[in-house]
C-alpha positions as CSV (number, residue, x, y, z in Angstrom):
1,M,-13.5,-201.0,-102.0
2,T,-17.1,-202.2,-101.5
3,A,-19.3,-201.6,-104.5
4,Q,-22.3,-199.3,-103.6
5,L,-25.6,-201.1,-103.7
6,P,-28.4,-199.6,-105.9
7,S,-30.8,-197.4,-104.1
8,P,-34.3,-198.7,-103.2
9,G,-35.8,-196.5,-105.9
10,R,-33.4,-197.9,-108.5
11,C,-34.3,-201.4,-107.5
12,L,-38.0,-200.7,-108.0
13,R,-37.4,-199.1,-111.4
14,D,-35.2,-202.1,-112.5
15,A,-37.9,-204.5,-111.3
16,W,-40.7,-202.9,-113.3
17,A,-38.5,-202.5,-116.3
18,A,-38.1,-206.3,-116.3
19,G,-41.8,-206.7,-115.3
20,P,-44.7,-206.6,-115.1
21,I,-44.4,-207.1,-111.4
22,A,-47.1,-208.1,-108.8
23,I,-46.7,-205.9,-105.7
24,P,-48.6,-207.4,-102.7
25,G,-49.6,-205.3,-99.7
26,A,-47.6,-206.2,-96.6
27,F,-49.8,-205.3,-93.7
28,N,-46.9,-205.9,-91.2
29,P,-43.2,-206.4,-91.6
30,L,-43.4,-210.2,-91.2
31,V,-45.6,-210.4,-94.3
32,A,-43.0,-208.4,-96.2
33,K,-40.4,-211.1,-95.1
34,L,-42.8,-213.8,-96.4
35,A,-43.4,-212.0,-99.7
36,E,-39.6,-211.9,-100.2
37,R,-39.2,-215.5,-99.4
38,I,-42.0,-216.5,-101.9
39,G,-40.2,-214.6,-104.7
40,F,-42.0,-211.2,-105.1
41,S,-39.9,-208.3,-106.5
42,A,-41.4,-205.5,-104.3
43,V,-44.0,-205.0,-101.5
44,Y,-46.5,-202.3,-100.8
45,L,-47.5,-200.4,-97.7
46,S,-51.3,-199.7,-98.1
47,G,-52.9,-196.8,-96.3
48,G,-56.1,-198.8,-96.3
49,A,-54.5,-201.7,-94.6
50,L,-52.6,-199.6,-92.2
51,S,-55.7,-197.7,-91.2
52,A,-57.8,-200.8,-90.9
53,G,-55.1,-202.6,-88.9
54,N,-55.3,-199.7,-86.4
55,G,-59.1,-200.0,-86.2
56,V,-60.0,-196.9,-88.2
57,P,-61.4,-196.3,-91.7
58,D,-59.2,-195.1,-94.6
59,I,-60.3,-191.4,-94.5
60,G,-57.0,-189.7,-93.6
61,L,-57.1,-190.2,-89.9
62,L,-53.5,-191.5,-89.5
63,T,-50.6,-189.1,-89.5
64,L,-47.5,-188.9,-91.6
65,T,-45.5,-190.0,-88.6
66,E,-47.5,-193.2,-88.2
67,F,-47.1,-194.0,-91.9
68,V,-43.4,-193.4,-91.9
69,Q,-42.9,-195.4,-88.7
70,Q,-44.6,-198.4,-90.3
71,A,-42.7,-197.9,-93.5
72,Q,-39.4,-197.9,-91.7
73,L,-40.2,-201.1,-89.8
74,T,-41.2,-202.7,-93.1
75,V,-38.0,-201.6,-94.8
76,Q,-36.0,-203.1,-92.0
77,A,-37.7,-206.5,-92.4
78,T,-37.0,-207.0,-96.1
79,S,-34.4,-206.3,-98.8
80,L,-37.2,-205.8,-101.3
81,P,-38.1,-202.3,-102.5
82,V,-41.1,-200.9,-100.6
83,L,-43.6,-198.7,-102.3
84,C,-45.8,-196.6,-99.9
85,D,-49.2,-195.0,-100.0
86,A,-48.7,-191.4,-99.1
87,D,-52.4,-190.4,-99.4
88,T,-52.7,-186.7,-100.4
89,G,-49.2,-185.9,-99.2
90,F,-50.4,-185.0,-95.7
91,G,-51.0,-181.4,-96.7
92,E,-50.2,-178.9,-99.4
93,S,-47.0,-178.6,-101.5
94,L,-44.7,-177.5,-98.7
95,N,-46.0,-180.4,-96.6
96,V,-45.3,-182.7,-99.5
97,E,-41.7,-181.7,-99.4
98,R,-41.4,-183.1,-95.8
99,T,-43.5,-186.1,-96.7
100,V,-41.0,-187.1,-99.4
101,Q,-38.0,-186.4,-97.2
102,L,-39.3,-188.6,-94.3
103,F,-40.3,-191.5,-96.5
104,E,-36.9,-191.3,-98.3
105,Q,-35.0,-191.2,-95.0
106,A,-37.0,-194.3,-93.9
107,G,-35.5,-196.2,-96.9
108,V,-38.6,-196.7,-99.0
109,A,-38.3,-197.0,-102.8
110,G,-41.1,-194.5,-103.6
111,I,-44.6,-193.2,-102.8
112,H,-47.8,-192.4,-104.6
113,L,-49.7,-189.2,-104.1
114,E,-53.4,-188.8,-104.9
115,D,-55.5,-185.8,-106.1
116,Q,-58.3,-186.1,-103.6
117,Q,-59.4,-183.4,-101.2
118,M,-59.3,-184.1,-97.5
119,P,-61.0,-185.9,-95.9
120,K,-60.0,-188.5,-98.5
121,R,-61.9,-191.7,-99.3
122,C,-61.0,-195.2,-100.5
123,G,-60.6,-194.9,-104.2
124,H,-63.5,-197.3,-104.9
125,L,-66.1,-195.5,-102.7
126,S,-68.4,-192.7,-103.6
127,G,-68.3,-189.3,-101.9
128,K,-64.8,-188.3,-103.1
129,S,-63.8,-184.7,-104.0
130,L,-60.8,-183.7,-106.1
131,V,-58.4,-180.9,-105.8
132,E,-57.9,-178.7,-108.9
133,P,-55.4,-180.3,-111.3
134,E,-53.0,-177.4,-110.9
135,V,-52.9,-178.0,-107.1
136,M,-52.0,-181.6,-107.6
137,A,-49.4,-180.7,-110.3
138,A,-47.8,-178.3,-107.7
139,K,-47.6,-181.2,-105.2
140,I,-45.8,-183.4,-107.8
141,R,-43.3,-180.6,-108.5
142,A,-42.7,-180.2,-104.8
143,A,-42.2,-184.0,-104.4
144,V,-39.7,-184.2,-107.3
145,A,-37.8,-181.2,-105.9
146,A,-37.6,-182.6,-102.4
147,R,-36.1,-186.0,-103.2
148,R,-32.4,-186.4,-102.8
149,D,-32.1,-189.6,-104.8
150,P,-33.3,-189.0,-108.4
151,D,-34.4,-192.6,-108.5
152,F,-36.8,-192.2,-105.6
153,V,-40.1,-193.0,-107.3
154,I,-42.9,-190.4,-107.4
155,I,-46.2,-191.9,-108.7
156,A,-49.2,-189.7,-109.3
157,R,-52.6,-191.3,-108.6
158,T,-55.7,-189.7,-110.0
159,D,-59.2,-190.5,-108.6
160,A,-60.9,-188.6,-111.4
161,R,-62.5,-191.7,-113.0
162,G,-65.0,-192.1,-110.2
163,V,-65.7,-188.3,-109.8
164,T,-65.4,-186.4,-113.0
165,G,-65.1,-189.2,-115.5
166,Y,-62.6,-191.1,-117.6
167,D,-61.6,-188.2,-120.0
168,D,-60.7,-186.0,-117.0
169,A,-58.6,-188.8,-115.6
170,V,-56.5,-188.9,-118.8
171,K,-56.2,-185.2,-118.9
172,R,-55.1,-185.0,-115.3
173,A,-52.6,-187.8,-115.7
174,L,-51.0,-186.0,-118.7
175,L,-50.6,-182.9,-116.6
176,Y,-49.1,-184.8,-113.7
177,L,-46.6,-186.4,-116.0
178,Q,-45.6,-182.9,-117.3
179,A,-45.1,-181.9,-113.6
180,G,-42.5,-184.6,-113.2
181,A,-44.3,-187.8,-112.0
182,D,-42.4,-191.0,-112.8
183,A,-45.5,-193.1,-113.2
184,I,-49.3,-192.9,-113.2
185,F,-51.8,-194.7,-111.1
186,P,-55.3,-194.5,-112.5
187,E,-57.6,-195.4,-109.6
188,A,-60.9,-197.3,-110.1
189,L,-61.0,-197.8,-113.9
190,Q,-64.2,-199.8,-114.4
191,T,-63.7,-202.0,-117.4
192,E,-60.9,-203.9,-119.2
193,E,-61.4,-201.6,-122.2
194,E,-60.7,-198.6,-120.0
195,F,-57.4,-200.1,-118.8
196,I,-56.4,-200.7,-122.5
197,E,-57.5,-197.2,-123.6
198,F,-55.7,-195.6,-120.7
199,S,-52.4,-197.3,-121.5
200,H,-52.7,-196.1,-125.1
201,A,-53.2,-192.5,-123.9
202,L,-50.3,-192.5,-121.4
203,L,-46.9,-193.5,-122.7
204,C,-45.2,-193.9,-119.3
205,P,-44.9,-196.5,-116.6
206,L,-48.4,-197.4,-115.3
207,L,-49.7,-198.9,-112.1
208,A,-52.9,-200.9,-111.9
209,N,-54.7,-201.5,-108.7
210,M,-56.3,-205.0,-108.4
211,T,-58.1,-204.4,-105.1
212,E,-60.9,-206.8,-104.4
213,F,-64.6,-205.9,-104.2
214,G,-64.0,-202.6,-106.0
215,K,-65.4,-201.1,-109.1
216,G,-63.0,-202.6,-111.6
217,P,-62.4,-206.1,-113.0
218,L,-59.8,-208.4,-111.4
219,L,-57.3,-208.8,-114.2
220,D,-54.1,-211.0,-114.0
221,V,-50.6,-209.7,-114.0
222,Q,-49.7,-211.1,-117.4
223,N,-52.7,-209.6,-119.1
224,L,-52.1,-206.2,-117.6
225,G,-48.5,-206.5,-118.6
226,R,-49.5,-207.0,-122.2
227,M,-51.6,-203.9,-121.9
228,G,-48.6,-201.9,-120.8
229,Y,-48.9,-201.8,-117.0
230,R,-45.6,-202.4,-115.2
231,M,-46.7,-202.5,-111.6
232,I,-49.8,-204.3,-110.4
233,L,-50.9,-203.7,-106.8
234,F,-52.7,-206.2,-104.6
235,P,-53.0,-203.9,-101.6
236,L,-55.3,-205.7,-99.2
237,T,-55.4,-209.3,-100.6
238,A,-53.3,-210.9,-97.8
239,F,-54.9,-208.6,-95.2
240,R,-58.5,-209.6,-96.2
241,A,-57.6,-213.3,-96.2
242,A,-55.8,-213.0,-92.8
243,M,-58.7,-211.2,-91.3
244,K,-61.2,-213.8,-92.5
245,A,-59.0,-216.6,-91.2
246,A,-58.8,-214.8,-87.8
247,E,-62.5,-214.4,-87.7
248,D,-63.2,-218.1,-88.5
249,T,-60.6,-219.2,-86.0
250,L,-61.9,-217.0,-83.2
251,K,-65.5,-218.1,-83.9
252,D,-64.4,-221.7,-83.7
253,L,-62.4,-221.1,-80.5
254,F,-65.4,-219.3,-78.9
255,A,-67.8,-222.1,-79.8
256,A,-65.6,-225.1,-79.0
257,G,-63.5,-223.8,-76.2
258,T,-60.4,-225.2,-77.9
259,Q,-58.3,-224.3,-80.9
260,K,-57.6,-228.0,-81.9
261,A,-59.8,-227.9,-85.0
262,S,-57.8,-224.9,-86.3
263,L,-54.3,-226.3,-86.0
264,G,-54.2,-227.5,-89.6
265,N,-54.7,-223.9,-90.8
266,M,-52.0,-222.4,-88.6
267,Q,-48.4,-221.6,-89.4
268,T,-46.4,-223.9,-87.1
269,R,-43.9,-222.7,-84.5
270,A,-41.1,-224.2,-86.6
271,E,-42.3,-222.4,-89.7
272,L,-42.6,-219.1,-87.9
273,Y,-39.2,-219.3,-86.3
274,D,-37.7,-220.3,-89.7
275,L,-39.2,-217.2,-91.3
276,L,-38.0,-215.0,-88.5
277,G,-34.5,-216.5,-88.7
278,Y,-34.6,-217.4,-85.0
279,A,-31.7,-219.8,-85.2
280,G,-29.4,-217.1,-86.5
281,Y,-30.2,-214.8,-83.6
282,E,-29.4,-217.6,-81.1
283,E,-26.2,-218.4,-82.9
284,R,-25.0,-214.8,-82.9
285,D,-25.9,-214.4,-79.3
286,R,-23.7,-217.4,-78.4
287,E,-20.8,-216.0,-80.4
288,Y,-21.0,-212.7,-78.6
289,F,-20.6,-214.4,-75.3
290,G,-17.8,-216.7,-76.5
């Protein structure tokens, strides 16, 4: 009898228990494959990267269906647990039930929900508004009730630091824990001291967001681990680097009329095919035809 493999949620929980773990944003399924090959323990589907990759800002324009479709494609490309941005849950508490069900059916390890009002904003921009704490707590309770696998991870993100202040962020996080959240994501803490103080106030798994060009310091995984953070997100690191490389390459192509100068910065055909497992596809195809 074949032993049952642990669920994606259990894999993510085991990874952070042995962590801290760096979780890079995978802006397409092939990047998830690459992250697995390099040795990461989990990958992240960022709403910011997904929105930008579709040519729109991260203000809640994409739908639940679009998120889940990308999540499913990412899951199919890697054996790593996939953590997904679920924005505000795509509605109120009853909508959150369906959000959890669809993400879980897609095979992801877990999601995070945030306490912003729609239209939402990037966590490091001004102009955000928050729902009442009790409204967010109700969403967390709905998310917990809707999951079939008790190991499916529900992370509560609070954006209060940039709106109502640090103390309210702590207060909200404690309420969300009481509502059943498995971990807390304090968005846009502004100093290293705040990261330390927050970890002392919340005795639970914590997620730190190390997004570039934001309001907070860029701290390393080991340092954050010593503070008590178990998951460290790098949501748009690879995306930003890839977009800058694409910009530089296209400018050079436009100016020179040839890509020759950029060849040294490219993944070769052999490297791409190796990452894709191209030879294995050809071998299986030959076997099927005898």
